[in-house]
Every structure is written in structure tokens, then in C-alpha cells.
TIKOL-898522 format. One record per residue: residue number from 1; residue in one letter; z, y negated, x negated of N, C-alpha, C in turn. Coordinates in steps of 0.2 Angstrom, whole numbers, plus 2048, in hexadecimal, padded with zeros to 3 digits. Atoms other than C-alpha are relative to their C-alpha. Layout:
<atoms>
@resi NUM	resn A	n_z Z	n_y Y	n_x X	ca_z Z	ca_y Y	ca_x X	c_z Z	c_y Y	c_x X
...
</atoms>
This chain:
<atoms>
@resi 1	resn X	n_z 803	n_y 7F9	n_x 7FE	ca_z 83A	ca_y 6F7	ca_x 7FB	c_z 7FC	c_y 7FF	c_x 806
@resi 2	resn X	n_z 804	n_y 800	n_x 7FB	ca_z 82D	ca_y 6FB	ca_x 807	c_z 803	c_y 803	c_x 806
@resi 3	resn X	n_z 7FD	n_y 7FE	n_x 7FA	ca_z 832	ca_y 6FD	ca_x 81A	c_z 7FE	c_y 807	c_x 802
@resi 4	resn X	n_z 802	n_y 7F9	n_x 7FF	ca_z 828	ca_y 70D	ca_x 81C	c_z 803	c_y 805	c_x 7FC
@resi 5	resn X	n_z 7FD	n_y 7FB	n_x 805	ca_z 830	ca_y 715	ca_x 80D	c_z 807	c_y 801	c_x 802
@resi 6	resn X	n_z 7FA	n_y 7FF	n_x 7FE	ca_z 841	ca_y 711	ca_x 814	c_z 801	c_y 804	c_x 806
@resi 7	resn X	n_z 800	n_y 7FC	n_x 7FA	ca_z 83D	ca_y 718	ca_x 825	c_z 7FF	c_y 807	c_x 7FE
@resi 8	resn X	n_z 801	n_y 7F9	n_x 802	ca_z 836	ca_y 728	ca_x 81D	c_z 806	c_y 803	c_x 7FD
@resi 9	resn X	n_z 7FA	n_y 7FE	n_x 803	ca_z 846	ca_y 729	ca_x 812	c_z 805	c_y 802	c_x 805
@resi 10	resn X	n_z 7FB	n_y 7FF	n_x 7FA	ca_z 851	ca_y 727	ca_x 822	c_z 7FE	c_y 806	c_x 804
@resi 11	resn X	n_z 802	n_y 7FA	n_x 7FC	ca_z 847	ca_y 734	ca_x 82B	c_z 802	c_y 806	c_x 7FD
@resi 12	resn X	n_z 7FF	n_y 7FA	n_x 804	ca_z 848	ca_y 741	ca_x 81D	c_z 807	c_y 801	c_x 800
@resi 13	resn X	n_z 7F8	n_y 7FF	n_x 801	ca_z 85B	ca_y 73E	ca_x 81B	c_z 803	c_y 802	c_x 806
@resi 14	resn X	n_z 7FD	n_y 7FE	n_x 7F9	ca_z 85E	ca_y 740	ca_x 82E	c_z 7FD	c_y 807	c_x 801
@resi 15	resn X	n_z 802	n_y 7F9	n_x 7FF	ca_z 853	ca_y 750	ca_x 82E	c_z 804	c_y 805	c_x 7FC
@resi 16	resn X	n_z 7FC	n_y 7FB	n_x 805	ca_z 85C	ca_y 758	ca_x 81F	c_z 807	c_y 801	c_x 803
@resi 17	resn X	n_z 7F9	n_y 7FF	n_x 7FD	ca_z 86D	ca_y 754	ca_x 828	c_z 800	c_y 804	c_x 806
@resi 18	resn X	n_z 801	n_y 7FC	n_x 7FA	ca_z 867	ca_y 75B	ca_x 838	c_z 7FF	c_y 808	c_x 7FF
@resi 19	resn X	n_z 802	n_y 7F9	n_x 802	ca_z 860	ca_y 76B	ca_x 830	c_z 806	c_y 804	c_x 7FD
@resi 20	resn X	n_z 7FB	n_y 7FD	n_x 804	ca_z 86F	ca_y 76E	ca_x 826	c_z 807	c_y 801	c_x 804
@resi 21	resn X	n_z 7FA	n_y 7FF	n_x 7FC	ca_z 87C	ca_y 76E	ca_x 834	c_z 800	c_y 807	c_x 803
@resi 22	resn X	n_z 7FF	n_y 7F9	n_x 7FE	ca_z 882	ca_y 77F	ca_x 839	c_z 7FF	c_y 801	c_x 808
@resi 23	resn X	n_z 801	n_y 7FF	n_x 7F8	ca_z 87D	ca_y 785	ca_x 84B	c_z 805	c_y 805	c_x 802
@resi 24	resn X	n_z 7FB	n_y 7FC	n_x 7FE	ca_z 88B	ca_y 78D	ca_x 854	c_z 7FD	c_y 807	c_x 804
@resi 25	resn X	n_z 802	n_y 7FA	n_x 7FC	ca_z 880	ca_y 799	ca_x 85E	c_z 7FD	c_y 806	c_x 7FB
@resi 26	resn X	n_z 803	n_y 7FB	n_x 805	ca_z 87A	ca_y 7A3	ca_x 84E	c_z 805	c_y 806	c_x 800
@resi 27	resn X	n_z 7FC	n_y 7FA	n_x 800	ca_z 880	ca_y 7B5	ca_x 84F	c_z 800	c_y 802	c_x 7F8
@resi 28	resn X	n_z 7FF	n_y 7FD	n_x 806	ca_z 887	ca_y 7BE	ca_x 840	c_z 7FC	c_y 806	c_x 7FF
@resi 29	resn X	n_z 804	n_y 7FA	n_x 801	ca_z 87D	ca_y 7CC	ca_x 838	c_z 805	c_y 806	c_x 801
@resi 30	resn X	n_z 7FD	n_y 7FA	n_x 800	ca_z 883	ca_y 7DD	ca_x 83D	c_z 7FD	c_y 806	c_x 7FC
@resi 31	resn X	n_z 803	n_y 7FB	n_x 803	ca_z 881	ca_y 7ED	ca_x 834	c_z 7FC	c_y 804	c_x 804
@resi 32	resn X	n_z 805	n_y 7FB	n_x 7FC	ca_z 873	ca_y 7F9	ca_x 839	c_z 804	c_y 806	c_x 803
@resi 33	resn X	n_z 7FC	n_y 7FA	n_x 7FD	ca_z 879	ca_y 807	ca_x 845	c_z 7FC	c_y 806	c_x 7FE
@resi 34	resn X	n_z 804	n_y 7FA	n_x 802	ca_z 86C	ca_y 813	ca_x 83D	c_z 804	c_y 804	c_x 7FC
@resi 35	resn X	n_z 7FD	n_y 7FB	n_x 804	ca_z 873	ca_y 823	ca_x 837	c_z 7FC	c_y 805	c_x 7FE
@resi 36	resn X	n_z 804	n_y 7FB	n_x 802	ca_z 86A	ca_y 82F	ca_x 82D	c_z 801	c_y 807	c_x 803
@resi 37	resn X	n_z 7FE	n_y 7FA	n_x 7FD	ca_z 873	ca_y 83D	ca_x 835	c_z 7FD	c_y 801	c_x 807
@resi 38	resn X	n_z 803	n_y 7FF	n_x 7F9	ca_z 86B	ca_y 839	ca_x 846	c_z 7F9	c_y 801	c_x 800
@resi 39	resn X	n_z 808	n_y 7FF	n_x 801	ca_z 859	ca_y 83A	ca_x 83F	c_z 7FE	c_y 807	c_x 800
@resi 40	resn X	n_z 802	n_y 7F8	n_x 800	ca_z 852	ca_y 84B	ca_x 844	c_z 7FB	c_y 802	c_x 7FA
@resi 41	resn X	n_z 804	n_y 7FF	n_x 805	ca_z 846	ca_y 849	ca_x 836	c_z 803	c_y 801	c_x 7F9
@resi 42	resn X	n_z 7FD	n_y 800	n_x 806	ca_z 853	ca_y 848	ca_x 829	c_z 806	c_y 805	c_x 7FF
@resi 43	resn X	n_z 7FB	n_y 7FB	n_x 800	ca_z 85D	ca_y 858	ca_x 82C	c_z 800	c_y 805	c_x 7FA
@resi 44	resn X	n_z 801	n_y 7FB	n_x 805	ca_z 856	ca_y 863	ca_x 81E	c_z 803	c_y 7FD	c_x 7F9
@resi 45	resn X	n_z 7FD	n_y 802	n_x 806	ca_z 85E	ca_y 862	ca_x 80D	c_z 7FE	c_y 806	c_x 7FA
@resi 46	resn X	n_z 801	n_y 7FC	n_x 806	ca_z 85C	ca_y 86A	ca_x 7FB	c_z 7F9	c_y 803	c_x 800
@resi 47	resn X	n_z 807	n_y 7FD	n_x 801	ca_z 84D	ca_y 876	ca_x 7F8	c_z 7FC	c_y 800	c_x 807
@resi 48	resn X	n_z 804	n_y 800	n_x 7F9	ca_z 849	ca_y 876	ca_x 80B	c_z 7FD	c_y 7F9	c_x 801
@resi 49	resn X	n_z 803	n_y 807	n_x 800	ca_z 846	ca_y 863	ca_x 80A	c_z 7FA	c_y 800	c_x 7FC
@resi 50	resn X	n_z 805	n_y 800	n_x 805	ca_z 83B	ca_y 866	ca_x 7FB	c_z 7FA	c_y 803	c_x 803
@resi 51	resn X	n_z 805	n_y 7FC	n_x 7FD	ca_z 831	ca_y 873	ca_x 804	c_z 7FD	c_y 7FC	c_x 806
@resi 52	resn X	n_z 803	n_y 804	n_x 7FA	ca_z 82F	ca_y 868	ca_x 814	c_z 7FC	c_y 7FA	c_x 7FD
@resi 53	resn X	n_z 804	n_y 806	n_x 803	ca_z 829	ca_y 859	ca_x 809	c_z 7FA	c_y 803	c_x 7FD
@resi 54	resn X	n_z 807	n_y 7FD	n_x 803	ca_z 81C	ca_y 864	ca_x 800	c_z 7FC	c_y 802	c_x 806
@resi 55	resn X	n_z 803	n_y 7FE	n_x 7FA	ca_z 817	ca_y 86B	ca_x 811	c_z 7FC	c_y 7FA	c_x 803
@resi 56	resn X	n_z 802	n_y 806	n_x 7FD	ca_z 815	ca_y 859	ca_x 818	c_z 7FA	c_y 7FD	c_x 7FB
@resi 57	resn X	n_z 805	n_y 803	n_x 805	ca_z 80B	ca_y 853	ca_x 808	c_z 7FA	c_y 804	c_x 801
@resi 58	resn X	n_z 806	n_y 7FC	n_x 800	ca_z 7FF	ca_y 862	ca_x 809	c_z 7FD	c_y 7FF	c_x 807
@resi 59	resn X	n_z 803	n_y 802	n_x 7F9	ca_z 7FD	ca_y 85E	ca_x 81C	c_z 7FC	c_y 7FA	c_x 800
@resi 60	resn X	n_z 803	n_y 807	n_x 801	ca_z 7F9	ca_y 84C	ca_x 818	c_z 7F9	c_y 800	c_x 7FC
@resi 61	resn X	n_z 806	n_y 7FF	n_x 804	ca_z 7ED	ca_y 851	ca_x 80A	c_z 7FA	c_y 804	c_x 804
@resi 62	resn X	n_z 805	n_y 7FC	n_x 7FC	ca_z 7E4	ca_y 85E	ca_x 816	c_z 7FD	c_y 7FB	c_x 805
@resi 63	resn X	n_z 802	n_y 804	n_x 7FB	ca_z 7E3	ca_y 851	ca_x 824	c_z 7FB	c_y 7FB	c_x 7FD
@resi 64	resn X	n_z 805	n_y 805	n_x 803	ca_z 7DB	ca_y 844	ca_x 818	c_z 7FA	c_y 803	c_x 7FE
@resi 65	resn X	n_z 806	n_y 7FC	n_x 802	ca_z 7CF	ca_y 851	ca_x 812	c_z 7FB	c_y 801	c_x 806
@resi 66	resn X	n_z 803	n_y 7FE	n_x 7F9	ca_z 7CA	ca_y 856	ca_x 824	c_z 7FD	c_y 7FA	c_x 803
@resi 67	resn X	n_z 801	n_y 806	n_x 7FC	ca_z 7CA	ca_y 845	ca_x 82C	c_z 7FD	c_y 7FA	c_x 7FD
@resi 68	resn X	n_z 802	n_y 806	n_x 803	ca_z 7C6	ca_y 838	ca_x 81F	c_z 7FA	c_y 801	c_x 7FB
@resi 69	resn X	n_z 806	n_y 7FF	n_x 804	ca_z 7B4	ca_y 837	ca_x 818	c_z 801	c_y 7FC	c_x 7FA
@resi 70	resn X	n_z 7FF	n_y 804	n_x 806	ca_z 7B9	ca_y 82A	ca_x 80C	c_z 804	c_y 803	c_x 7FB
@resi 71	resn X	n_z 7FB	n_y 7FC	n_x 804	ca_z 7C7	ca_y 835	ca_x 805	c_z 7FC	c_y 805	c_x 7FC
@resi 72	resn X	n_z 805	n_y 7FB	n_x 802	ca_z 7BA	ca_y 843	ca_x 803	c_z 7FC	c_y 7FE	c_x 7FA
@resi 73	resn X	n_z 805	n_y 803	n_x 805	ca_z 7AE	ca_y 838	ca_x 7FA	c_z 804	c_y 7FE	c_x 7F9
@resi 74	resn X	n_z 7FD	n_y 801	n_x 806	ca_z 7BB	ca_y 832	ca_x 7EE	c_z 803	c_y 806	c_x 7FC
@resi 75	resn X	n_z 7FE	n_y 7FA	n_x 803	ca_z 7C2	ca_y 843	ca_x 7EB	c_z 7FA	c_y 803	c_x 7FC
@resi 76	resn X	n_z 806	n_y 7FD	n_x 804	ca_z 7B0	ca_y 849	ca_x 7E6	c_z 7FF	c_y 7FB	c_x 7FA
@resi 77	resn X	n_z 801	n_y 804	n_x 806	ca_z 7AF	ca_y 83A	ca_x 7DB	c_z 805	c_y 802	c_x 7FA
@resi 78	resn X	n_z 7FB	n_y 7FE	n_x 804	ca_z 7BF	ca_y 83F	ca_x 7D3	c_z 7FE	c_y 807	c_x 7FC
@resi 79	resn X	n_z 802	n_y 7FA	n_x 803	ca_z 7B8	ca_y 851	ca_x 7D0	c_z 7FB	c_y 7FF	c_x 7FB
@resi 80	resn X	n_z 805	n_y 802	n_x 805	ca_z 7AA	ca_y 849	ca_x 7C7	c_z 803	c_y 7FC	c_x 7FA
@resi 81	resn X	n_z 7FE	n_y 804	n_x 805	ca_z 7B3	ca_y 83C	ca_x 7BD	c_z 806	c_y 803	c_x 7FC
@resi 82	resn X	n_z 7FA	n_y 7FE	n_x 804	ca_z 7C3	ca_y 845	ca_x 7B8	c_z 7FD	c_y 805	c_x 7FA
@resi 83	resn X	n_z 803	n_y 7FD	n_x 806	ca_z 7B9	ca_y 852	ca_x 7AD	c_z 7FD	c_y 7FC	c_x 7FB
@resi 84	resn X	n_z 803	n_y 805	n_x 805	ca_z 7AF	ca_y 844	ca_x 7A6	c_z 805	c_y 7FD	c_x 7FC
@resi 85	resn X	n_z 7FB	n_y 803	n_x 804	ca_z 7BF	ca_y 83C	ca_x 7A0	c_z 803	c_y 805	c_x 7FB
@resi 86	resn X	n_z 7FD	n_y 7FB	n_x 805	ca_z 7C5	ca_y 84C	ca_x 798	c_z 7FB	c_y 802	c_x 7FB
@resi 87	resn X	n_z 805	n_y 7FE	n_x 805	ca_z 7B4	ca_y 84F	ca_x 78F	c_z 7FE	c_y 7FA	c_x 7FC
@resi 88	resn X	n_z 802	n_y 806	n_x 804	ca_z 7B2	ca_y 83D	ca_x 789	c_z 804	c_y 800	c_x 7F9
@resi 89	resn X	n_z 7FC	n_y 800	n_x 806	ca_z 7B8	ca_y 83B	ca_x 777	c_z 805	c_y 7FA	c_x 7FF
@resi 90	resn X	n_z 7FC	n_y 806	n_x 800	ca_z 7C5	ca_y 82F	ca_x 77C	c_z 807	c_y 802	c_x 7FE
@resi 91	resn X	n_z 7F9	n_y 7FE	n_x 802	ca_z 7D7	ca_y 82E	ca_x 777	c_z 804	c_y 802	c_x 806
@resi 92	resn X	n_z 7FC	n_y 7FD	n_x 7FB	ca_z 7E5	ca_y 836	ca_x 781	c_z 802	c_y 7FA	c_x 805
@resi 93	resn X	n_z 7FE	n_y 806	n_x 7FC	ca_z 7EA	ca_y 825	ca_x 788	c_z 7FA	c_y 7FE	c_x 804
@resi 94	resn X	n_z 806	n_y 802	n_x 7FC	ca_z 7D8	ca_y 821	ca_x 78D	c_z 7FF	c_y 805	c_x 806
@resi 95	resn X	n_z 801	n_y 7FB	n_x 7FB	ca_z 7D7	ca_y 831	ca_x 796	c_z 805	c_y 800	c_x 806
@resi 96	resn X	n_z 7FB	n_y 801	n_x 7FB	ca_z 7E7	ca_y 82E	ca_x 79F	c_z 7FE	c_y 7FA	c_x 805
@resi 97	resn X	n_z 802	n_y 806	n_x 7FD	ca_z 7E1	ca_y 81D	ca_x 7A4	c_z 7FA	c_y 802	c_x 805
@resi 98	resn X	n_z 806	n_y 7FE	n_x 7FC	ca_z 7D0	ca_y 824	ca_x 7AB	c_z 803	c_y 805	c_x 806
@resi 99	resn X	n_z 7FD	n_y 7FC	n_x 7FA	ca_z 7D9	ca_y 832	ca_x 7B5	c_z 805	c_y 7FD	c_x 804
@resi 100	resn X	n_z 7FB	n_y 804	n_x 7FC	ca_z 7E7	ca_y 827	ca_x 7BB	c_z 7FC	c_y 7FB	c_x 804
@resi 101	resn X	n_z 804	n_y 804	n_x 7FB	ca_z 7DA	ca_y 81B	ca_x 7C2	c_z 7FD	c_y 803	c_x 806
@resi 102	resn X	n_z 803	n_y 7FB	n_x 7FB	ca_z 7D2	ca_y 829	ca_x 7CC	c_z 806	c_y 802	c_x 805
@resi 103	resn X	n_z 7FA	n_y 7FF	n_x 7FC	ca_z 7E4	ca_y 82E	ca_x 7D2	c_z 802	c_y 7FB	c_x 804
@resi 104	resn X	n_z 7FE	n_y 806	n_x 7FC	ca_z 7E8	ca_y 81D	ca_x 7D7	c_z 7FB	c_y 7FE	c_x 806
@resi 105	resn X	n_z 805	n_y 801	n_x 7FB	ca_z 7D8	ca_y 81B	ca_x 7E1	c_z 801	c_y 805	c_x 806
@resi 106	resn X	n_z 7FF	n_y 7FB	n_x 7FA	ca_z 7DC	ca_y 82B	ca_x 7EB	c_z 807	c_y 7FE	c_x 803
@resi 107	resn X	n_z 7FA	n_y 802	n_x 7FD	ca_z 7EE	ca_y 825	ca_x 7EE	c_z 7FF	c_y 7FA	c_x 804
@resi 108	resn X	n_z 801	n_y 806	n_x 7FC	ca_z 7E8	ca_y 814	ca_x 7F4	c_z 7FC	c_y 802	c_x 806
@resi 109	resn X	n_z 804	n_y 7FE	n_x 7FA	ca_z 7DB	ca_y 81D	ca_x 800	c_z 805	c_y 803	c_x 805
@resi 110	resn X	n_z 7FC	n_y 7FC	n_x 7FB	ca_z 7E9	ca_y 828	ca_x 807	c_z 805	c_y 7FB	c_x 803
@resi 111	resn X	n_z 7FC	n_y 805	n_x 7FD	ca_z 7F4	ca_y 818	ca_x 80A	c_z 7FC	c_y 7FC	c_x 805
@resi 112	resn X	n_z 805	n_y 804	n_x 7FB	ca_z 7E5	ca_y 80F	ca_x 812	c_z 7FF	c_y 805	c_x 806
@resi 113	resn X	n_z 801	n_y 7FC	n_x 7FA	ca_z 7E2	ca_y 81E	ca_x 81D	c_z 807	c_y 801	c_x 805
@resi 114	resn X	n_z 7F9	n_y 800	n_x 7FC	ca_z 7F5	ca_y 81F	ca_x 822	c_z 801	c_y 7F9	c_x 804
@resi 115	resn X	n_z 800	n_y 806	n_x 7FC	ca_z 7F4	ca_y 80C	ca_x 827	c_z 7FC	c_y 800	c_x 806
@resi 116	resn X	n_z 804	n_y 800	n_x 7FB	ca_z 7E5	ca_y 80F	ca_x 831	c_z 802	c_y 804	c_x 806
@resi 117	resn X	n_z 7FD	n_y 7FB	n_x 7FB	ca_z 7ED	ca_y 81E	ca_x 83A	c_z 806	c_y 7FD	c_x 804
@resi 118	resn X	n_z 7FB	n_y 803	n_x 7FD	ca_z 7FC	ca_y 814	ca_x 83E	c_z 7FE	c_y 7FA	c_x 805
@resi 119	resn X	n_z 803	n_y 805	n_x 7FC	ca_z 7F2	ca_y 805	ca_x 845	c_z 7FD	c_y 803	c_x 806
@resi 120	resn X	n_z 804	n_y 7FD	n_x 7FA	ca_z 7E7	ca_y 811	ca_x 850	c_z 805	c_y 803	c_x 804
@resi 121	resn X	n_z 7FB	n_y 7FD	n_x 7FC	ca_z 7F7	ca_y 819	ca_x 856	c_z 803	c_y 7FB	c_x 805
@resi 122	resn X	n_z 7FD	n_y 806	n_x 7FC	ca_z 7FE	ca_y 808	ca_x 85C	c_z 7FB	c_y 7FE	c_x 805
@resi 123	resn X	n_z 805	n_y 802	n_x 7FB	ca_z 7EE	ca_y 803	ca_x 865	c_z 7F9	c_y 801	c_x 7FD
@resi 124	resn X	n_z 807	n_y 7FF	n_x 802	ca_z 7DC	ca_y 807	ca_x 864	c_z 7FC	c_y 7F9	c_x 802
@resi 125	resn X	n_z 804	n_y 806	n_x 7FE	ca_z 7D7	ca_y 7F6	ca_x 86C	c_z 800	c_y 7FB	c_x 7FA
@resi 126	resn X	n_z 801	n_y 804	n_x 806	ca_z 7D1	ca_y 7E8	ca_x 860	c_z 806	c_y 7FB	c_x 800
@resi 127	resn X	n_z 7FB	n_y 806	n_x 801	ca_z 7DF	ca_y 7DC	ca_x 859	c_z 7FF	c_y 7FD	c_x 7F9
@resi 128	resn X	n_z 802	n_y 803	n_x 807	ca_z 7DD	ca_y 7D0	ca_x 84B	c_z 805	c_y 802	c_x 7FB
@resi 129	resn X	n_z 7FB	n_y 7FE	n_x 805	ca_z 7ED	ca_y 7D6	ca_x 842	c_z 7FE	c_y 807	c_x 7FE
@resi 130	resn X	n_z 802	n_y 7F9	n_x 802	ca_z 7E7	ca_y 7E8	ca_x 843	c_z 7FA	c_y 800	c_x 7FC
@resi 131	resn X	n_z 806	n_y 800	n_x 804	ca_z 7D6	ca_y 7E3	ca_x 83C	c_z 802	c_y 7FD	c_x 7F9
@resi 132	resn X	n_z 7FE	n_y 803	n_x 807	ca_z 7DF	ca_y 7D9	ca_x 82E	c_z 803	c_y 805	c_x 7FC
@resi 133	resn X	n_z 7FD	n_y 7FB	n_x 804	ca_z 7EA	ca_y 7E8	ca_x 829	c_z 7FB	c_y 805	c_x 7FE
@resi 134	resn X	n_z 805	n_y 7FB	n_x 802	ca_z 7DB	ca_y 7F4	ca_x 829	c_z 7FC	c_y 7FD	c_x 7FA
@resi 135	resn X	n_z 804	n_y 803	n_x 805	ca_z 7D1	ca_y 7E7	ca_x 81F	c_z 803	c_y 800	c_x 7F9
@resi 136	resn X	n_z 7FC	n_y 800	n_x 807	ca_z 7DF	ca_y 7E5	ca_x 812	c_z 800	c_y 807	c_x 7FD
@resi 137	resn X	n_z 800	n_y 7F9	n_x 803	ca_z 7E0	ca_y 7F8	ca_x 810	c_z 7F9	c_y 801	c_x 7FD
@resi 138	resn X	n_z 807	n_y 7FF	n_x 802	ca_z 7CD	ca_y 7F8	ca_x 80E	c_z 7FF	c_y 7FD	c_x 7F9
@resi 139	resn X	n_z 801	n_y 804	n_x 806	ca_z 7CE	ca_y 7EA	ca_x 801	c_z 804	c_y 804	c_x 7FA
@resi 140	resn X	n_z 7FD	n_y 7FD	n_x 805	ca_z 7DB	ca_y 7F4	ca_x 7F7	c_z 7FD	c_y 806	c_x 7FD
@resi 141	resn X	n_z 804	n_y 7FB	n_x 802	ca_z 7D0	ca_y 803	ca_x 7F7	c_z 7FA	c_y 7FE	c_x 7FB
@resi 142	resn X	n_z 805	n_y 803	n_x 803	ca_z 7C2	ca_y 7F8	ca_x 7F1	c_z 802	c_y 7FE	c_x 7F9
@resi 143	resn X	n_z 7FD	n_y 802	n_x 806	ca_z 7CC	ca_y 7F1	ca_x 7E3	c_z 801	c_y 806	c_x 7FB
@resi 144	resn X	n_z 7FF	n_y 7FA	n_x 804	ca_z 7D1	ca_y 802	ca_x 7DD	c_z 7FA	c_y 804	c_x 7FE
@resi 145	resn X	n_z 807	n_y 7FE	n_x 802	ca_z 7BF	ca_y 808	ca_x 7DD	c_z 7FD	c_y 7FC	c_x 7FB
@resi 146	resn X	n_z 803	n_y 805	n_x 805	ca_z 7BA	ca_y 7F9	ca_x 7D3	c_z 804	c_y 802	c_x 7F9
@resi 147	resn X	n_z 7FC	n_y 7FF	n_x 806	ca_z 7C8	ca_y 7FD	ca_x 7C7	c_z 7FE	c_y 807	c_x 7FC
@resi 148	resn X	n_z 802	n_y 7FA	n_x 802	ca_z 7C2	ca_y 80F	ca_x 7C5	c_z 7F9	c_y 7FF	c_x 7FC
@resi 149	resn X	n_z 807	n_y 801	n_x 803	ca_z 7B0	ca_y 809	ca_x 7C2	c_z 800	c_y 7FC	c_x 7FA
@resi 150	resn X	n_z 800	n_y 804	n_x 806	ca_z 7B5	ca_y 7FC	ca_x 7B5	c_z 803	c_y 804	c_x 7FA
@resi 151	resn X	n_z 7FD	n_y 7FC	n_x 806	ca_z 7C0	ca_y 808	ca_x 7AB	c_z 7FB	c_y 806	c_x 7FE
@resi 152	resn X	n_z 805	n_y 7FB	n_x 802	ca_z 7B3	ca_y 816	ca_x 7AB	c_z 7FA	c_y 7FD	c_x 7FD
@resi 153	resn X	n_z 806	n_y 803	n_x 803	ca_z 7A5	ca_y 80B	ca_x 7A7	c_z 802	c_y 7FD	c_x 7F9
@resi 154	resn X	n_z 7FE	n_y 803	n_x 806	ca_z 7AF	ca_y 803	ca_x 799	c_z 800	c_y 806	c_x 7FB
@resi 155	resn X	n_z 800	n_y 7FB	n_x 805	ca_z 7B2	ca_y 814	ca_x 791	c_z 7FA	c_y 804	c_x 7FF
@resi 156	resn X	n_z 806	n_y 7FC	n_x 801	ca_z 7A1	ca_y 81C	ca_x 794	c_z 7FC	c_y 7FB	c_x 7FC
@resi 157	resn X	n_z 804	n_y 804	n_x 804	ca_z 799	ca_y 80D	ca_x 78C	c_z 803	c_y 800	c_x 7F8
@resi 158	resn X	n_z 7FC	n_y 800	n_x 807	ca_z 7A6	ca_y 80E	ca_x 77D	c_z 7FE	c_y 807	c_x 7FD
@resi 159	resn X	n_z 801	n_y 7F9	n_x 804	ca_z 7A3	ca_y 821	ca_x 77A	c_z 7F9	c_y 803	c_x 801
@resi 160	resn X	n_z 807	n_y 7FD	n_x 7FF	ca_z 791	ca_y 824	ca_x 780	c_z 7FA	c_y 7FC	c_x 7FD
</atoms>
């Protein structure tokens, strides 16, 4: 056998043995001390909770409409494309696919806006991870927009 092969095998064998030994300084995991009862935002229950959830959703929708120009543009696009989906002589499933793609675009835009808001809250200064997170959110919106374009183009070509 080759000497370098033997040295490599010995090294790997020793590395495996060293890595598999238990370290005495490792701490055991403890249960989280988080208690839902201590959270001031989790106090409401029942119909009151549903009301607050609806109120928060409406507030988010209102904020997105007022503050996010991309959301307004995509909402305008949905106002144009949803009636188009309903008036095309498509099957029920095809109509749901068209309308669903628009709804998904709006959802992804809202999630992207929330990511951007959280990053801006943490810091307004430039950071590579902040840029990465914002760019990934933007890429998700772009993919959703391309999906809407492909689905609608396919059905418009099919039925017109």
C-alpha cells in the first residue's frame, strides 16, 4: 500500500475518534421560559381576538396601500386582471388559477414589504445581510410577477 494512503487513513481515523468524544463542558438544553400568559399581546381571546386580528389585518392593508407604491401598482394590476379572468371563456379551475396567481403576488408583496420594514427598523445603515434579505424578497416578488404573466399569457393565447 502507498505510504500517503496509510497516513491519510490514520489521520482520518484519529479525526473521527477525536470528534466523537463527548465534551464534558457541553450544557444540557433547558426548556424555554417563555410563557404565553406573560405576553401583553396575547391577552385577548374568543371573538375579541378575531376582532383584533381583523383590525390588525386591515391596518396592514391600509399601510401597504398608503406607503408601498409597488403594492398599489400590483393592486391596480389585479383590478384589471381579475375581471379579465372572470370574462375569459375559461374553465372554473383555470379562472381560479389566474385569480390565485394574482392573490399570491399580493401576498408575496406584503411579505416583502414586511421584511423591508423589519430591516429598516433594525438599522438604516448599509449592511450586506440587510441588502441580501431585501434582494431575496424582491426576487420572490419578481418570480410571482413572472408566474402571473406566464399564466395569463397562456390563457389569453388559448382563448383569444
